C-alpha positions in Angstrom: 0.0 0.0 0.0 1.5 3.4 -1.0 2.0 6.3 1.4 -0.5 8.4 -0.6 -3.2 5.8 -0.1 -2.5 5.5 3.6 -2.7 9.2 3.9 -6.0 9.3 2.1 -7.4 6.6 4.4 -6.3 8.5 7.5 -7.7 11.7 6.1 -11.0 9.9 5.4 -11.1 8.5 9.0 -10.5 11.9 10.5 -13.1 13.5 8.2 -15.8 10.9 9.2 -15.1 11.6 12.9 -15.2 15.3 12.3 -18.4 15.0 10.3 -20.0 13.1 13.2 -18.8 15.8 15.7 -20.1 18.7 13.5 -23.4 17.0 13.0 -23.8 16.5 16.7 -22.9 20.2 17.3 -25.3 21.3 14.6 -28.2 19.4 16.3 -27.6 21.6 19.4 -27.5 24.9 17.6 -30.7 27.0 17.2 -29.8 29.2 14.2 -30.6 27.5 10.9 -27.7 29.4 9.2 -25.2 28.0 11.7 -26.6 24.5 11.2 -26.2 24.7 7.5 -22.6 26.0 7.8 -21.6 23.2 10.2 -23.1 20.6 7.9 -21.5 22.0 4.7 -18.2 22.2 6.5 -18.4 18.6 7.5 -19.3 17.4 4.0 -16.5 19.5 2.4 -14.0 18.0 4.8 -15.1 14.6 3.8 -13.8 15.4 0.3 -10.9 17.6 1.1 -9.1 15.7 3.9 -8.5 12.5 1.9 -7.2 14.5 -1.0 -4.9 16.5 1.2 -3.8 13.3 2.9 -3.0 11.7 -0.4 -0.6 14.5 -1.4 0.9 15.2 2.1 1.7 11.7 3.3 4.4 11.0 0.6 6.1 14.2 1.8 6.5 12.8 5.3 7.6 9.3 4.2 10.0 10.5 1.5 8.3 8.8 -1.4 
């Protein structure tokens, strides 16, 4: 398994945990705008963190 793939998997795992935490926080907030921002932030991280992990992990391993 390449370093990029491992970085992407770690990024995905962090994004899923963060999505869960942001959805939990959004359920406690009263303003609909804040709920929408928290949900959009969680979904965007679900895409961005694996991509960032794919490119950053090889830099740390030297590949």
